[in-house]
C-alpha positions in Angstrom: 73.9 123.5 86.6 75.1 122.2 90.0 78.6 121.7 91.3 80.6 118.8 90.0 80.6 117.6 93.7 77.1 116.3 93.1 78.2 114.4 89.9 81.4 112.9 91.3 80.2 111.4 94.5 82.2 109.2 96.8 80.4 106.3 98.4 79.5 102.7 98.6 78.6 100.5 95.6 77.1 98.8 93.8 74.5 101.3 92.7 74.2 105.1 93.1 70.5 104.8 92.6 70.0 101.7 94.7 72.5 102.1 97.5 73.9 105.7 97.6 70.5 107.3 97.0 68.6 105.3 99.6 71.4 105.8 102.1 71.1 109.6 101.5 67.2 109.4 101.8 67.6 107.5 105.1 69.9 110.0 106.5 67.6 112.9 105.6 64.6 111.2 107.1 66.4 110.3 110.3 67.6 113.9 110.6 64.0 115.0 110.6 62.6 112.2 112.8 65.5 110.9 115.0 63.3 110.0 118.0 60.8 107.6 116.6 60.4 104.2 118.2 60.5 102.3 114.9 60.5 102.8 111.1 59.3 101.2 107.9 60.7 101.7 104.4 58.7 100.7 101.4 60.5 100.2 98.1 58.7 100.6 94.8 59.4 100.1 91.1 63.0 99.4 90.2 64.1 99.7 93.8 61.8 96.8 94.7 62.4 94.7 91.6 66.2 94.8 91.8 66.8 96.0 95.4 67.9 92.6 96.7 70.5 92.3 93.9 71.7 95.9 94.5 71.9 95.4 98.3 69.4 98.2 98.8 67.9 96.7 102.0 71.4 96.1 103.4 72.4 99.7 102.8 69.2 101.1 104.4 69.5 98.7 107.4 73.1 99.7 108.0 72.2 103.4 107.9 69.4 102.9 110.5 72.0 101.2 112.7 70.4 99.6 115.8 67.0 101.4 115.2 64.1 99.0 114.5 63.3 99.1 110.8 61.1 97.0 108.6 61.8 97.0 104.8 59.0 96.1 102.4 59.4 95.3 98.7 56.3 96.5 96.8 56.4 95.0 93.3 53.0 96.1 92.1 52.3 99.8 92.9 52.9 102.1 90.0 55.6 104.7 90.1 54.4 107.5 87.8 56.9 110.2 89.1 60.1 108.2 89.1 60.9 104.4 89.0 63.2 104.7 92.0 60.6 105.6 94.6 60.7 104.8 98.3 58.5 105.7 101.3 59.7 106.2 104.9 57.3 105.9 107.8 58.1 106.8 111.4 56.2 105.3 114.5 55.9 106.6 118.0 54.0 104.8 120.8 52.6 102.4 118.2 51.2 105.1 116.0 52.4 106.5 112.7 53.7 110.0 113.2 55.0 110.8 109.7 55.3 109.4 106.2 57.6 110.9 103.5 58.4 109.9 99.9 61.7 110.2 98.2 63.0 109.6 94.7 66.5 108.3 94.0 67.1 110.1 90.7 70.6 108.8 89.8 74.2 109.5 90.7 73.3 109.3 94.4 71.0 112.3 94.2 67.7 112.3 96.1 64.5 114.4 95.8 61.7 114.5 98.4 58.2 114.4 97.0 57.1 117.9 96.2 60.6 119.4 95.9 60.5 121.7 93.0 64.3 122.3 92.9 67.2 120.3 94.0 68.5 121.6 97.3 72.0 122.1 95.9 72.5 125.6 94.4 73.4 126.0 90.7 76.9 127.3 90.3 77.1 127.2 86.4 75.2 129.9 84.6 75.0 127.9 81.3 73.0 124.7 80.6 74.2 123.7 77.1 77.5 122.9 75.5 76.8 125.5 72.8 76.4 128.2 75.5 79.5 127.1 77.4 81.7 126.9 74.3 80.6 130.3 73.1 81.3 131.8 76.6 84.7 130.2 76.8 85.7 131.3 73.3 84.5 134.9 73.9 86.6 135.0 77.1 89.6 133.1 75.8 89.4 130.3 78.3 89.6 126.5 78.4 86.8 124.3 79.8 88.8 123.6 82.9 89.2 127.3 83.5 85.5 127.7 83.1 85.0 125.1 85.9 87.5 127.0 88.1 85.7 130.3 87.5 82.3 128.8 88.4 83.3 126.5 91.2 86.3 128.4 92.8 89.8 127.0 93.3 88.6 124.7 96.0 87.1 122.4 93.3 90.7 121.1 92.7 91.0 119.7 96.2 87.7 117.9 95.8 88.7 116.4 92.4 92.0 115.4 93.9 90.1 113.4 96.5 87.9 111.8 93.7 91.0 110.9 91.7 92.6 109.2 94.8 89.4 107.2 95.4 89.5 106.1 91.7 93.1 105.0 92.0 92.5 103.2 95.3 89.6 101.3 93.7 91.9 100.3 90.8 94.7 99.2 93.1 92.3 97.1 95.3 90.6 95.6 92.2 93.8 94.5 90.3 95.1 92.8 93.5 91.9 90.9 94.4 90.7 87.5 93.3 87.7 85.4 94.1 83.9 85.2 93.5 81.6 88.2 93.7 78.7 87.8 96.1 75.2 87.6 94.9 74.8 84.0 93.6 75.9 84.3 90.0 79.4 82.9 90.8 81.0 85.8 88.9 84.7 85.6 89.0 86.8 88.7 89.5 89.0 89.1 86.4 90.9 92.4 86.9 94.0 90.8 88.4 94.3 88.2 85.6 93.7 90.9 82.9 96.5 93.1 84.3 99.1 90.3 84.6 98.4 87.8 81.9 99.6 89.1 78.5 99.0 87.5 75.1 101.7 85.2 73.7 102.3 87.6 70.8 101.1 90.9 72.3 101.1 94.0 70.3 100.9 97.6 71.6 97.3 97.7 70.6 96.3 94.5 72.5 98.3 95.6 75.5 96.4 98.9 75.5 93.1 97.1 75.4 94.1 94.6 78.1 95.3 97.3 80.5 92.2 99.5 79.9 90.0 96.5 80.5 91.9 95.5 83.6 91.4 99.0 85.2 87.7 99.1 84.2 87.1 95.6 85.6 89.0 96.5 88.8 86.8 99.5 89.6 83.6 97.7 88.5 84.4 94.6 90.5 85.1 96.8 93.6 81.7 98.5 93.0 79.9 95.1 92.6 81.4 94.0 95.9 80.0 97.0 97.7 83.4 98.8 97.9 84.1 102.6 98.0 84.1 104.2 94.6 83.4 107.5 92.9 80.4 107.9 90.7 81.3 108.9 87.2 78.5 109.5 86.7 77.0 106.5 88.5 78.1 103.4 90.4 77.2 101.1 87.6 79.3 103.0 85.2 82.1 104.0 87.6 84.9 102.0 85.9 85.0 103.9 82.5 86.5 107.3 83.4 89.2 106.0 85.9 90.2 103.2 83.4 90.8 105.8 80.6 92.6 108.2 82.9 94.8 105.6 84.6 95.8 104.1 81.2 96.7 107.5 79.7 98.6 108.5 82.7 100.5 105.2 82.7 101.2 105.6 78.9 101.9 109.3 78.6 103.1 110.2 82.1 100.5 112.9 82.5 100.7 114.8 85.8 98.0 114.6 88.4 97.4 118.3 87.7 96.5 117.4 84.1 94.3 114.5 85.3 92.3 116.8 87.5 91.7 119.3 84.6 90.6 116.3 82.6 88.1 115.3 85.3 86.8 118.8 85.3 86.1 118.7 81.5 84.6 115.3 81.8 82.5 116.5 84.6 81.0 119.3 82.5 79.9 116.7 79.9 78.3 114.6 82.6 76.7 117.5 84.2 75.1 118.6 81.0 73.6 115.1 80.4 72.4 115.0 84.0 70.8 118.5 83.7 69.2 118.0 80.2 68.4 114.3 80.2 69.2 111.7 82.8 72.1 109.6 84.2 69.7 107.1 85.7 69.5 103.6 84.3 66.0 103.2 85.8 64.9 106.3 84.0 66.6 106.0 80.6 68.3 102.6 80.4 72.0 101.9 80.3 72.6 104.5 77.6 72.2 107.0 80.4 74.9 105.4 82.6 77.4 103.8 80.3 76.8 106.2 77.4 77.4 109.1 79.7 80.5 107.6 81.3 81.9 107.0 77.8 81.2 110.6 76.8 82.8 111.8 80.0 85.9 109.6 79.5 86.2 110.8 75.8 86.1 114.4 76.9 88.7 113.7 79.6 91.0 112.2 77.0 90.5 115.1 74.7 91.6 117.5 77.4 94.7 115.5 78.1 95.6 115.6 74.4 94.8 119.3 74.3 92.1 119.0 71.6 89.8 121.9 70.8 86.2 122.6 71.6 84.9 121.0 68.4 86.9 117.9 68.9 85.8 117.6 72.6 82.2 118.0 71.6 82.4 115.6 68.7 84.1 112.8 70.8 81.5 113.2 73.5 78.6 113.3 71.0 79.8 110.1 69.3 80.1 108.4 72.6 76.4 109.0 73.4 75.2 108.5 69.8 76.6 105.0 69.6 75.1 103.9 72.9 71.6 105.1 72.0 68.9 102.6 73.0 71.3 100.5 75.3 69.1 98.7 77.7 69.6 98.3 81.4 69.1 94.6 82.0 71.2 93.4 85.0 71.0 89.7 85.5 69.4 88.9 88.9 69.4 92.7 89.6 73.2 92.5 90.3 75.6 95.0 88.9 77.7 92.3 87.4 76.4 90.8 84.1 76.5 92.6 81.7 77.6 95.7 83.7 81.2 95.0 84.3 82.1 94.1 80.7 80.2 97.2 79.5 82.5 99.4 81.5 85.5 97.9 79.8 84.0 98.1 76.3 82.9 101.8 76.9 86.4 102.7 78.1 87.9 101.4 74.8 85.2 103.0 72.8 85.9 106.4 74.4 89.4 106.4 73.1 88.2 105.3 69.6 85.8 108.3 69.7 88.7 110.6 70.5 90.7 109.3 67.6 87.8 109.7 65.2 87.1 113.2 66.5 90.7 114.2 65.9 90.2 113.4 62.2 86.6 114.3 61.5 85.4 117.0 63.8 85.4 119.6 61.0 82.7 117.6 59.1 80.4 116.7 61.9 76.6 117.2 61.6 75.2 116.4 65.0 75.8 118.6 68.0 76.3 117.3 71.6 73.2 119.2 72.8 71.1 117.4 70.1 72.3 114.0 71.0 71.6 114.6 74.7 68.0 115.5 73.8 67.8 112.4 71.6 69.1 110.2 74.3 66.4 111.5 76.7 63.6 110.9 74.2 65.0 107.4 73.4 65.2 106.6 77.1 61.6 107.6 77.7 60.5 105.4 74.8 62.2 102.3 76.2 59.8 99.8 77.7 60.0 99.6 81.5 61.3 96.1 81.3 64.5 97.5 79.8 65.1 100.1 82.5 66.8 98.4 85.4 63.8 96.2 86.4 65.5 92.9 85.5 62.4 91.9 83.6 63.8 92.0 80.0 66.8 91.4 77.9 69.7 89.3 79.4 68.0 89.5 82.8 65.1 87.6 81.4 67.0 85.2 79.2 69.8 84.1 81.5 69.1 81.3 83.9 71.4 80.3 86.7 
């Protein structure tokens, strides 16, 4: 598996597949062909169908800067390799000098057509939770120690930066009001959720309100095109920070403990990314929100110092109970139902931890099995339920 640096990516929302990925592809193409007179970018599949709502064209245009660039939305051409496909064409003296195809595969990652391996080297020798847990138990180490062994001590500096980006997004989000751009007239609610308590508020309702406030805060920042950290994607970026911020607020966990939790959650996300997908366009929202929920549950388990079985069970349940979740963003915007899903998944992550604490010794389904199941389920989903805005709520809801 690759470094956690390619799972936790810092960049612009609202979509790792639709903004961060195309930005990365644009940078790569410009690095190869910086001296062309003009350029054309053709968006296919999900990038075409929901590109306007995800601000894909704006992200590409800003990356090209003052260079002439035409952006074409091709809604009809099939995308057999990956639903997030885009072509770049460079022109010199009125003639085409190069054409190159890229795939935005989720989490801000990009592959050029024909690339057999991702350009980032693998730093983890194991590719399943079973293998990792066995190695750690044989060597008397915790999961965060396994991360440090594979990545080196410098990973903590990177995760510290990720945590600060998460905290900054929460801070901005809970202090901002107004309407999110895009035409749905979606109101930002994080500030209200944080400050407006129930008349007869219990500890449980306060917990849910604060977790939701933090999840809404990050998700609303993402929807507005703000700077966030993928965990594992932009569309699901509110789940992990919401859980970690709430638990740090409640239990006074140190930043050092938070970084170890991010490392453990990162292992879970990396395994899903390696053995299935974290792309909504490829496997539906189960791949994004389901993965984020599993990562957050694993983070919480680490903070509570639960064992390997409990971590595995909490992460497994988080995926299992998101199986089949469709990706159906209304108008192609990462707003409805995406923002609420982040809040619900954050609460569900803590529920999974509580259940795992009681029931881990009687579990039947392994984490590796549920990841394989999620992959197969995602491939069985009709295309209309995979980030094309052609099915589900996206079809039913009318402005």
